[in-house]
DSSP file (Angstrom, degrees, kcal/mol; ACC not computed):
  #  RESIDUE AA STRUCTURE BP1 BP2  ACC     N-H-->O    O-->H-N    N-H-->O    O-->H-N    TCO  KAPPA ALPHA  PHI   PSI    X-CA   Y-CA   Z-CA
    1    1 A X     >        0   0    0      0, 0.0     4,-3.0     0, 0.0     5,-0.3   0.000 360.0 360.0 360.0 -47.9  -69.4    0.3 -102.9
    2    2 A X  H  >  +     0   0    0      1,-0.2     4,-2.0     2,-0.2     7,-0.1   0.884 360.0  51.0 -61.5 -41.9  -71.6   -2.7 -102.3
    3    3 A X  H  4 S+     0   0    0      1,-0.2    -1,-0.2     2,-0.2     7,-0.1   0.787 113.5  44.0 -67.5 -31.2  -73.2   -1.1  -99.3
    4    4 A X  H  4 S+     0   0    0     -3,-0.2     3,-0.4     2,-0.1    -2,-0.2   0.916 124.0  30.8 -78.2 -43.6  -74.0    2.1 -101.1
    5    5 A X  H  < S+     0   0    0     -4,-3.0    -2,-0.2     1,-0.2    -3,-0.2   0.745 130.9  33.1 -94.4 -13.5  -75.3    0.7 -104.5
    6    6 A X     <  +     0   0    0     -4,-2.0     3,-0.2    -5,-0.3     7,-0.2  -0.441  67.4 157.3-137.4  57.7  -76.9   -2.6 -103.2
    7    7 A X  S >  S+     0   0    0     -3,-0.4     3,-0.9     1,-0.2     4,-0.1   0.872  73.8  49.1 -50.3 -46.1  -78.2   -1.8  -99.7
    8    8 A X  T 3  S+     0   0    0      1,-0.3    -1,-0.2     2,-0.1     3,-0.1   0.875 128.6  20.4 -75.8 -35.2  -80.7   -4.6  -99.5
    9    9 A X  T 3> S+     0   0    0     -3,-0.2     4,-1.8    -7,-0.1     3,-0.3  -0.211  79.6 139.5-122.9  44.4  -78.4   -7.4 -100.7
   10   10 A X  H <>  +     0   0    0     -3,-0.9     4,-1.8     1,-0.2    -1,-0.1   0.707  66.2  57.4 -69.1 -19.3  -75.0   -5.9  -99.9
   11   11 A X  H  > S+     0   0    0      2,-0.2     4,-2.0     1,-0.2    -1,-0.2   0.890 109.9  43.5 -77.0 -38.5  -73.3   -9.0  -98.6
   12   12 A X  H  > S+     0   0    0     -3,-0.3     4,-1.5     2,-0.2    -2,-0.2   0.828 115.8  50.6 -73.2 -27.0  -73.9  -11.0 -101.8
   13   13 A X  H  X S+     0   0    0     -4,-1.8     4,-2.4    -7,-0.2     5,-0.2   0.887 109.6  50.5 -65.5 -43.7  -72.8   -7.9 -103.8
   14   14 A X  H  X S+     0   0    0     -4,-1.8     4,-2.2    -5,-0.2    -2,-0.2   0.935 110.8  48.1 -66.0 -43.3  -69.7   -7.6 -101.8
   15   15 A X  H  X S+     0   0    0     -4,-2.0     4,-0.8     1,-0.2    -1,-0.2   0.869 113.3  48.2 -66.2 -35.0  -68.8  -11.3 -102.3
   16   16 A X  H  < S+     0   0    0     -4,-1.5     4,-0.5     1,-0.2     3,-0.2   0.845 108.4  53.0 -77.0 -33.2  -69.5  -11.0 -106.1
   17   17 A X  H >< S+     0   0    0     -4,-2.4     3,-1.6     1,-0.2     4,-0.3   0.886 104.5  59.4 -61.0 -40.6  -67.3   -7.8 -106.3
   18   18 A X  H >X S+     0   0    0     -4,-2.2     3,-1.7     1,-0.3     4,-0.6   0.774  86.0  73.8 -68.6 -16.8  -64.5   -9.8 -104.6
   19   19 A X  H >X S+     0   0    0     -4,-0.8     3,-2.8     1,-0.3     4,-0.6   0.914  84.8  68.8 -49.3 -39.2  -64.6  -12.3 -107.4
   20   20 A X  H <4 S+     0   0    0     -3,-1.6     3,-0.5    -4,-0.5    -1,-0.3   0.738  94.0  55.6 -59.5 -23.8  -62.8   -9.6 -109.3
   21   21 A X  H X4 S+     0   0    0     -3,-1.7     3,-1.2    -4,-0.3    -1,-0.3   0.677  92.3  73.1 -77.2 -20.9  -59.8  -10.1 -107.1
   22   22 A X  H X< S+     0   0    0     -3,-2.8     3,-1.8    -4,-0.6    -1,-0.2   0.681  78.1  74.8 -66.2 -22.7  -59.7  -13.8 -108.0
   23   23 A X  G >< S+     0   0    0     -4,-0.6     3,-1.3    -3,-0.5    -1,-0.3   0.571  73.1  81.1 -69.0  -5.5  -58.4  -13.2 -111.5
   24   24 A X  G X   +     0   0    0     -3,-1.2     3,-2.3     1,-0.3     4,-0.3   0.529  64.1  94.3 -81.6  -1.3  -55.0  -12.4 -110.0
   25   25 A X  G X  S+     0   0    0     -3,-1.8     3,-2.2     1,-0.3     4,-0.3   0.850  71.6  71.0 -51.4 -30.1  -54.5  -16.2 -109.9
   26   26 A X  G X  S+     0   0    0     -3,-1.3     3,-0.8     1,-0.3    -1,-0.3   0.640  80.2  72.6 -66.3  -9.8  -52.9  -15.7 -113.3
   27   27 A X  G X  S+     0   0    0     -3,-2.3     3,-1.0     1,-0.2    -1,-0.3   0.677  83.8  70.5 -67.6 -24.0  -49.9  -14.0 -111.5
   28   28 A X  G <  S+     0   0    0     -3,-2.2    -1,-0.2    -4,-0.3    -2,-0.2   0.747  92.3  56.1 -70.0 -25.3  -48.9  -17.5 -110.3
   29   29 A X  G <  S+     0   0    0     -3,-0.8    -1,-0.2    -4,-0.3    -2,-0.2   0.563  92.4  89.8 -81.1  -9.6  -47.9  -18.4 -113.9
   30   30 A X  S <  S-     0   0    0     -3,-1.0     2,-0.4    -4,-0.2     4,-0.1  -0.482  81.0-111.8 -87.2 158.1  -45.4  -15.5 -114.2
   31   31 A X  S    S+     0   0    0      1,-0.3     2,-0.1    -2,-0.2    -3,-0.1  -0.961 108.8  25.7-133.7 111.3  -41.8  -15.7 -113.2
   32   32 A X  S    S-     0   0    0     -2,-0.4    -1,-0.3     2,-0.1     3,-0.1   0.597  90.3-141.2 -74.3 161.6  -41.2  -14.0 -110.9
   33   33 A X  S    S+     0   0    0      1,-0.2     2,-0.5    -2,-0.1    -3,-0.1   0.915  88.3  30.5 -63.9 -42.5  -44.7  -14.1 -109.4
   34   34 A X        +     0   0    0     -6,-0.1     2,-0.4    -4,-0.1    -1,-0.2  -0.964  61.1 169.7-124.3 137.1  -44.5  -10.5 -108.4
   35   35 A X    >   -     0   0    0     -2,-0.5     3,-1.7     3,-0.2    -4,-0.0  -0.949  21.5-156.4-134.2 115.9  -42.5   -7.8 -110.1
   36   36 A X  T 3  S+     0   0    0     -2,-0.4    -1,-0.1     1,-0.3    -2,-0.0   0.740  95.8  52.8 -73.4 -14.2  -43.2   -4.2 -108.9
   37   37 A X  T 3  S+     0   0    0      2,-0.1     2,-0.4    -3,-0.1    -1,-0.3   0.350  90.7  96.6 -98.5   8.0  -41.9   -2.9 -112.2
   38   38 A X    <   -     0   0    0     -3,-1.7     2,-0.5     2,-0.0    -3,-0.2  -0.815  68.5-136.1 -99.2 136.7  -44.2   -5.0 -114.4
   39   39 A X        -     0   0    0     -2,-0.4     4,-0.3     1,-0.1     5,-0.1  -0.755   8.6-155.6 -84.7 124.2  -47.6   -3.8 -115.8
   40   40 A X    >>  +     0   0    0     -2,-0.5     4,-1.9    38,-0.3     3,-1.2   0.835  68.4  93.6 -69.9 -34.5  -50.1   -6.5 -115.4
   41   41 A X  T 34 S+     0   0    0     37,-0.3     7,-0.2     1,-0.3    -2,-0.1  -0.500 105.2   2.9 -65.0 117.6  -52.3   -5.3 -118.2
   42   42 A X  T 34 S+     0   0    0      5,-1.4    -1,-0.3    -2,-0.4     6,-0.1   0.118 122.4  77.6  88.9 -15.5  -51.3   -7.1 -121.4
   43   43 A X  T <4 S+     0   0    0     -3,-1.2     2,-0.2    -4,-0.3    -2,-0.2   0.939  86.9  51.1 -86.7 -62.0  -48.8   -9.2 -119.4
   44   44 A X  S >< S-     0   0    0     -4,-1.9     3,-2.0     3,-0.1    -2,-0.4  -0.546  87.8-118.4 -85.7 147.3  -51.0  -11.8 -117.6
   45   45 A X  G >  S+     0   0    0      1,-0.3     3,-0.9   -19,-0.3     6,-0.3   0.827 111.4  45.1 -54.7 -42.4  -53.5  -13.8 -119.6
   46   46 A X  G 3  S+     0   0    0      1,-0.2    -1,-0.3   -23,-0.2   -23,-0.1   0.219 106.8  61.5 -84.7  13.1  -56.6  -12.6 -117.7
   47   47 A X  G <  S+     0   0    0     -3,-2.0    -5,-1.4    -7,-0.1    -1,-0.2   0.140  85.6 107.1-122.2  21.4  -55.5   -9.1 -117.9
   48   48 A X  S <> S-     0   0    0     -3,-0.9     4,-1.6    -7,-0.2     5,-0.1  -0.148  83.6 -98.0 -87.9-177.0  -55.4   -8.9 -121.8
   49   49 A X  H  > S+     0   0    0      2,-0.2     4,-1.8     1,-0.2     5,-0.1   0.852 118.9  53.5 -71.6 -34.8  -57.7   -7.1 -124.2
   50   50 A X  H  > S+     0   0    0      2,-0.2     4,-1.5     1,-0.2     3,-0.3   0.964 111.5  45.9 -64.3 -53.6  -59.8  -10.1 -125.1
   51   51 A X  H  > S+     0   0    0     -6,-0.3     4,-2.2     1,-0.2    -1,-0.2   0.865 110.7  54.7 -55.8 -40.0  -60.6  -10.8 -121.3
   52   52 A X  H  X S+     0   0    0     -4,-1.6     4,-1.2     1,-0.2    -1,-0.2   0.885 107.0  50.3 -64.8 -38.6  -61.4   -7.1 -120.7
   53   53 A X  H  X S+     0   0    0     -4,-1.8     4,-1.2    -3,-0.3    -1,-0.2   0.805 108.8  51.4 -65.6 -33.3  -63.9   -7.1 -123.5
   54   54 A X  H  X S+     0   0    0     -4,-1.5     4,-2.6     1,-0.2    -2,-0.2   0.865 108.5  53.7 -73.1 -39.8  -65.5  -10.2 -121.9
   55   55 A X  H  X S+     0   0    0     -4,-2.2     4,-1.5     1,-0.2    17,-0.2   0.797 106.7  50.3 -65.4 -25.0  -65.7   -8.3 -118.6
   56   56 A X  H  X S+     0   0    0     -4,-1.2     4,-1.2     2,-0.2    -1,-0.2   0.784 109.2  51.1 -77.3 -30.9  -67.4   -5.5 -120.2
   57   57 A X  H  X S+     0   0    0     -4,-1.2     4,-0.7     2,-0.2    -2,-0.2   0.875 108.4  51.6 -69.2 -39.2  -69.9   -7.9 -121.8
   58   58 A X  H >< S+     0   0    0     -4,-2.6     3,-1.0     1,-0.2     6,-0.4   0.929 109.1  52.2 -59.1 -43.5  -70.5   -9.4 -118.3
   59   59 A X  H 3< S+     0   0    0     -4,-1.5    -1,-0.2     1,-0.2    -2,-0.2   0.842 101.5  62.6 -59.9 -40.0  -71.1   -5.8 -117.0
   60   60 A X  H 3< S+     0   0    0     -4,-1.2     2,-0.4     4,-0.1    -1,-0.2   0.662  92.7  71.9 -68.8 -18.9  -73.7   -5.2 -119.8
   61   61 A X  S XX S-     0   0    0     -3,-1.0     3,-1.4    -4,-0.7     4,-0.7  -0.879  77.3-136.7-107.1 134.5  -76.1   -7.9 -118.6
   62   62 A X  G >4 S+     0   0    0     -2,-0.4     3,-1.1     1,-0.3     4,-0.4   0.857 100.2  54.9 -55.1 -45.2  -78.1   -7.5 -115.5
   63   63 A X  G 34 S+     0   0    0      1,-0.2    -1,-0.3     2,-0.1     4,-0.1   0.744 122.4  28.2 -60.3 -30.2  -77.5  -11.0 -114.2
   64   64 A X  G <> S+     0   0    0     -3,-1.4     4,-2.8    -6,-0.4    -1,-0.2   0.132  86.6 108.6-120.3  21.1  -73.7  -10.7 -114.3
   65   65 A X  H <X S+     0   0    0     -3,-1.1     4,-2.4    -4,-0.7     5,-0.1   0.899  76.4  55.0 -64.5 -36.9  -73.3   -7.0 -113.9
   66   66 A X  H  > S+     0   0    0     -4,-0.4     4,-2.3     2,-0.2    -1,-0.2   0.921 112.2  43.6 -62.7 -47.4  -71.8   -7.2 -110.3
   67   67 A X  H  > S+     0   0    0      1,-0.2     4,-2.6     2,-0.2     5,-0.2   0.977 112.7  50.8 -64.9 -48.4  -69.1   -9.6 -111.4
   68   68 A X  H  X S+     0   0    0     -4,-2.8     4,-2.6   -10,-0.3    -9,-0.2   0.863 109.1  52.7 -58.1 -35.1  -68.4   -7.7 -114.4
   69   69 A X  H  X S+     0   0    0     -4,-2.4     4,-2.2     2,-0.2    -1,-0.2   0.861 108.7  49.8 -56.9 -45.1  -68.1   -4.5 -112.3
   70   70 A X  H  X S+     0   0    0     -4,-2.3     4,-2.0    -3,-0.2    -2,-0.2   0.889 111.9  47.0 -60.0 -46.0  -65.7   -6.1 -110.1
   71   71 A X  H  X S+     0   0    0     -4,-2.6     4,-2.2     2,-0.2    -2,-0.2   0.909 114.7  46.5 -63.7 -43.9  -63.6   -7.4 -113.0
   72   72 A X  H  X S+     0   0    0     -4,-2.6     4,-2.8   -17,-0.2    -2,-0.2   0.905 110.1  52.9 -69.1 -39.8  -63.6   -4.0 -114.7
   73   73 A X  H  X S+     0   0    0     -4,-2.2     4,-2.0     2,-0.2    -1,-0.2   0.896 109.3  51.4 -63.1 -41.0  -62.8   -2.2 -111.4
   74   74 A X  H  X S+     0   0    0     -4,-2.0     4,-2.0     2,-0.2    -2,-0.2   0.940 110.2  48.0 -55.1 -50.1  -59.8   -4.6 -111.1
   75   75 A X  H  X S+     0   0    0     -4,-2.2     4,-1.9     1,-0.2     5,-0.2   0.896 111.4  50.6 -56.6 -46.6  -58.6   -3.8 -114.6
   76   76 A X  H  X S+     0   0    0     -4,-2.8     4,-2.1     1,-0.2    -1,-0.2   0.864 111.0  47.5 -68.2 -36.4  -58.9    0.0 -113.9
   77   77 A X  H  X S+     0   0    0     -4,-2.0     4,-1.7     1,-0.2    -1,-0.2   0.864 113.1  49.3 -71.1 -34.8  -57.0   -0.3 -110.7
   78   78 A X  H  X S+     0   0    0     -4,-2.0     4,-1.5     2,-0.2   -38,-0.3   0.820 110.0  50.9 -72.6 -30.2  -54.3   -2.3 -112.5
   79   79 A X  H  X S+     0   0    0     -4,-1.9     4,-2.2     2,-0.2     5,-0.2   0.892 109.2  52.6 -72.0 -48.1  -54.2    0.3 -115.4
   80   80 A X  H  X S+     0   0    0     -4,-2.1     4,-1.8     1,-0.2    -2,-0.2   0.901 106.4  51.5 -55.5 -37.0  -53.7    3.0 -112.8
   81   81 A X  H  X S+     0   0    0     -4,-1.7     4,-2.4     1,-0.2    -1,-0.2   0.867 108.3  53.2 -71.5 -36.9  -50.8    1.0 -111.3
   82   82 A X  H  X S+     0   0    0     -4,-1.5     4,-2.1     2,-0.2    -1,-0.2   0.873 106.9  50.7 -59.4 -40.9  -49.3    0.8 -114.8
   83   83 A X  H  X S+     0   0    0     -4,-2.2     4,-1.4     2,-0.2    -1,-0.2   0.856 110.8  50.3 -64.8 -40.8  -49.5    4.5 -115.3
   84   84 A X  H  < S+     0   0    0     -4,-1.8     4,-0.3    -5,-0.2    -2,-0.2   0.890 110.8  48.4 -60.3 -45.3  -47.8    5.0 -111.8
   85   85 A X  H >< S+     0   0    0     -4,-2.4     3,-0.9     1,-0.2    -2,-0.2   0.890 110.4  52.2 -73.1 -36.4  -45.0    2.6 -112.7
   86   86 A X  H 3< S+     0   0    0     -4,-2.1    -1,-0.2     1,-0.2    -2,-0.2   0.865 116.5  38.7 -64.3 -34.5  -44.5    4.4 -116.1
   87   87 A X  T 3<        0   0    0     -4,-1.4    -1,-0.2     1,-0.2    -2,-0.2   0.312 360.0 360.0-104.7   9.2  -44.2    7.8 -114.5
   88   88 A X    <         0   0    0     -3,-0.9    -1,-0.2    -4,-0.3    -2,-0.1   0.461 360.0 360.0 -84.2 360.0  -42.1    6.7 -111.4
C-alpha cells in the first residue's frame, strides 16, 4: 500500500503505517494476553469507540493522515476478525 500510494517516500509511509500495529501493546494488559475467541474491538483500551474516533480525526489531517490510516486499517482488520469469530 505504501509503495502504491506514496511512491516517492514509500519507506517513511511504510514505517508510519506500521505504527498502527503498535497499538496492540494494550493486549499485554489483558488476561490471558491472547484469547482466540475474544473480540479486540471494545475490549482493549486502544480498541474502543473513543480511540477509533481519534484515529479518524488523525486521518482527517494531512500531517497525520498516514498514521491515522494505519490505525484505522488495524481497527478494520480487528473488526473483520470479530465477525469471523462470531460466525465460526
